matplotlib code that plots the C-alpha trace (Angstrom):
import matplotlib.pyplot as plt

x = [-24.5, -22.3, -24.0, -21.8, -22.7, -23.3, -21.1, -22.9, -22.7, -20.4, -22.8, -25.4, -23.3, -24.5, -21.2, -17.5, -14.9, -11.3, -9.9, -6.4, -5.8, -2.5, -3.1, 0.4, 0.5, -3.3, -4.0, -6.2, -5.8, -9.1, -10.0, -13.5, -14.0, -14.9, -14.5, -18.3, -18.8, -16.2, -17.8, -21.3, -20.5, -17.5, -19.6, -19.6, -16.3, -14.3, -12.5, -10.2, -6.6, -5.6, -2.2, -2.6, -5.6, -7.0, -9.9, -10.4, -12.8, -10.8, -9.9, -6.4, -4.6, -1.8, 0.1, 0.6, 0.4, -2.0, -5.5, -8.4, -12.1, -14.4, -16.7, -19.8, -18.4, -17.2, -20.3, -19.7, -16.0, -17.1, -19.4, -16.5, -14.7, -17.7, -17.1, -13.4, -11.5, -7.9, -5.0, -6.4, -4.7, -6.1, -6.1, -9.1, -8.8, -11.0, -10.7, -8.4, -7.3, -5.7, -4.2, -2.4, -0.7, 1.2, 4.9, 7.3, 8.2, 4.6, 4.0, 7.0, 5.6, 2.3, 4.1, 6.0, 2.7, 1.3, 4.3, 5.2, 1.7, 3.1, 3.9, 7.3, 5.6, 2.1, -0.1, -2.6, -1.9, -3.0, -3.3, -5.5, -7.6, -7.8, -9.5, -8.3, -5.6, -7.0, -4.7, -6.1, -4.4, -5.6, -9.1, -9.4, -8.6, -6.6, -7.1, -5.0, -6.6, -5.1, -7.7, -7.2, -9.6, -9.0, -12.4, -13.8, -12.6, -14.9, -17.8, -17.2, -17.5, -20.6, -22.3, -21.5, -22.8, -26.0, -26.6, -26.4, -28.9, -31.3, -31.1, -31.8, -34.7, -36.3, -36.1, -38.0, -41.7, -44.0, -45.6, -42.1, -40.8, -40.5, -42.8, -42.7, -39.3, -37.3, -34.3, -31.8, -28.7, -25.1, -23.8, -20.4, -20.0, -20.4, -17.6, -15.2, -15.4, -13.6, -11.0, -8.1, -8.9, -9.0, -5.4, -4.4, -6.3, -9.9, -12.5, -15.9, -18.8, -22.4, -25.1, -28.9, -30.5, -33.9, -36.7, -34.9, -35.6, -32.0, -31.8, -28.1, -24.7, -21.5, -18.8, -15.2, -12.3, -8.7, -6.5, -2.9, -0.2, 0.6, -2.8, -2.5, -5.6, -5.9, -5.8, -8.7, -11.3, -9.6, -9.4, -12.8, -14.4, -11.4, -11.3, -15.1, -14.7, -13.0, -15.2, -15.4, -13.3, -16.1, -19.7, -21.8, -25.5, -28.0]
y = [-18.5, -15.9, -14.0, -13.0, -9.7, -10.2, -8.1, -5.6, -6.4, -4.0, -3.4, -2.1, 1.0, 4.2, 6.0, 5.8, 8.5, 8.4, 11.5, 12.0, 15.4, 17.2, 19.9, 21.4, 22.0, 22.6, 20.0, 16.9, 13.8, 12.5, 9.4, 8.9, 12.6, 14.0, 17.5, 17.7, 16.8, 19.4, 22.2, 21.4, 21.1, 23.4, 26.6, 29.3, 29.2, 32.2, 32.3, 29.3, 29.9, 26.7, 25.3, 22.0, 21.1, 20.0, 22.5, 24.1, 26.9, 28.8, 32.5, 33.8, 36.2, 38.1, 39.0, 35.4, 33.8, 31.3, 30.3, 30.7, 29.9, 32.9, 32.2, 32.2, 29.4, 27.1, 24.8, 24.4, 23.6, 21.0, 19.2, 19.0, 16.7, 14.5, 11.9, 12.3, 12.8, 13.8, 15.5, 18.8, 21.5, 24.9, 27.7, 30.1, 33.9, 36.8, 38.9, 39.4, 42.8, 41.0, 38.3, 41.1, 42.2, 38.9, 39.3, 37.2, 35.3, 34.5, 33.4, 31.1, 29.6, 28.9, 27.1, 25.1, 24.0, 23.0, 20.9, 19.4, 19.3, 21.0, 24.6, 26.2, 28.1, 28.8, 28.5, 31.2, 34.5, 38.0, 39.1, 36.1, 35.8, 32.1, 29.5, 26.4, 24.7, 21.7, 19.0, 15.8, 12.9, 10.8, 9.4, 11.3, 8.2, 10.7, 14.4, 16.7, 19.9, 22.8, 24.6, 28.1, 27.1, 23.4, 22.8, 23.6, 20.1, 18.6, 20.8, 19.6, 16.0, 16.7, 18.4, 15.5, 12.8, 14.9, 15.2, 11.4, 11.1, 13.6, 11.7, 8.4, 9.8, 11.5, 8.2, 6.4, 5.5, 8.4, 6.8, 6.2, 9.7, 11.9, 14.8, 16.6, 15.8, 16.5, 14.4, 13.0, 15.3, 14.7, 17.8, 19.5, 19.2, 15.4, 15.1, 17.6, 15.5, 12.8, 15.1, 13.3, 10.1, 12.0, 13.1, 9.4, 8.6, 7.1, 5.6, 7.0, 4.7, 5.7, 3.0, 3.3, 1.5, -0.1, -0.1, 2.5, 6.1, 6.9, 6.1, 6.3, 5.2, 6.8, 4.2, 5.5, 3.0, 3.9, 2.6, 1.6, 3.5, 0.5, 1.0, 3.6, 5.7, 4.8, 1.0, 1.1, 0.5, -2.8, -4.0, -2.6, -5.9, -6.8, -3.4, -3.5, -6.8, -4.9, -3.4, 0.4, 2.4, 4.8, 5.1, 8.3, 7.6, 10.3]
z = [6.3, 4.7, 1.9, -1.0, -2.6, -6.3, -8.5, -10.8, -14.5, -16.3, -19.1, -16.6, -15.7, -17.3, -17.5, -16.6, -16.4, -15.1, -13.4, -12.0, -10.4, -10.1, -7.6, -7.6, -11.4, -11.7, -14.3, -14.5, -16.7, -17.9, -19.8, -21.2, -21.7, -25.2, -26.5, -26.9, -23.2, -22.1, -24.2, -23.0, -19.3, -18.6, -18.8, -21.5, -23.4, -24.7, -28.1, -28.6, -29.8, -31.7, -30.8, -32.7, -34.9, -38.3, -38.3, -41.7, -40.9, -38.3, -38.2, -38.4, -36.0, -37.7, -34.5, -33.3, -36.8, -35.1, -36.0, -33.6, -33.2, -32.2, -29.3, -31.4, -33.5, -30.7, -31.0, -34.8, -34.0, -31.5, -34.0, -36.4, -33.9, -32.8, -35.5, -36.1, -32.9, -33.3, -31.5, -30.4, -28.3, -27.5, -25.0, -24.5, -24.5, -23.8, -27.0, -30.0, -28.7, -25.8, -28.1, -30.0, -26.8, -26.3, -26.1, -28.2, -25.1, -24.3, -27.9, -27.7, -24.5, -26.3, -29.2, -26.6, -24.9, -28.3, -29.1, -25.7, -24.0, -21.0, -20.0, -19.3, -16.4, -15.4, -18.5, -17.2, -18.8, -17.7, -21.3, -22.3, -19.2, -20.0, -17.7, -19.5, -21.5, -23.4, -24.6, -26.0, -27.8, -30.7, -30.3, -27.0, -24.9, -22.7, -22.2, -20.1, -19.0, -17.0, -14.9, -13.5, -10.7, -10.0, -8.6, -12.0, -13.0, -10.3, -11.4, -15.0, -13.9, -11.8, -14.7, -17.0, -14.6, -13.9, -17.6, -17.9, -15.1, -16.7, -20.0, -18.3, -16.3, -19.4, -21.2, -18.4, -18.9, -18.1, -15.0, -13.5, -13.9, -10.8, -11.6, -8.3, -6.9, -10.1, -11.1, -8.6, -8.6, -7.6, -5.8, -6.1, -2.3, -2.5, -5.0, -3.4, -0.2, -2.2, -3.7, -1.9, -3.8, -7.1, -6.5, -6.7, -9.8, -9.7, -12.0, -11.4, -12.4, -12.4, -11.7, -11.5, -8.5, -8.9, -6.3, -4.1, -3.1, -3.6, -7.2, -8.2, -7.0, -8.0, -7.3, -6.8, -7.5, -6.9, -9.7, -9.2, -10.9, -13.0, -14.8, -17.6, -18.1, -21.8, -21.0, -18.5, -21.2, -22.3, -18.7, -17.5, -16.7, -14.4, -12.8, -12.0, -10.2, -7.4, -4.7, -4.9, -2.4, -1.8, -3.0, -3.3, -3.2, -4.4]

ax = plt.figure().add_subplot(projection="3d")
ax.plot(x, y, z, "-o")
ax.set_aspect("equal")
plt.show()
């Protein structure tokens, strides 16, 4: 008798995030990523030079005629966009002294990025010492981020998923918490091993197993080019009916 594996119910998954990596141009397309998640999990951020925004409490740089958010105000800036996501485009920079050294050509390139959501050349500037270029569209259904170090994108996703796990475990009844072993943890190495799939575009889906020593599965599903990232959430039930291409258990 052939046993058919029962499909998991979509609502039982803890988190989904779409990632499509472009290694040649050093950017990643995300869907299911919020500005708050990025700020909390990308590591300490520098000042943010705002290329497109609706933030009213920014500072102003006379040299570039652009507004910016000082590093100590980044968290406040993030909270502003928690409940009203919008088009948001920025590039980080080390300090205002360096910002004042940008040439007219470099300033023009930044304006182009803010308008077209793509750079004329590499968007990583010696003067700015920037690590990221963050470009989100309305309601953050899609976010395009350039990474100076592309593996930082995988590190970001690992941090987000591990935070979901910690939040889940902390919410478990006291007698079920792992006091000695700590929380299950997805590693950077586990995800980097699946980097080739990420270059094709994948949906990562986190599921908690019951009655198992290995408590979580991260399912990886390749999505065809015909499926646009911002449409995934309308078609999620259909997408999840397909078996995952790979599964990471941890």
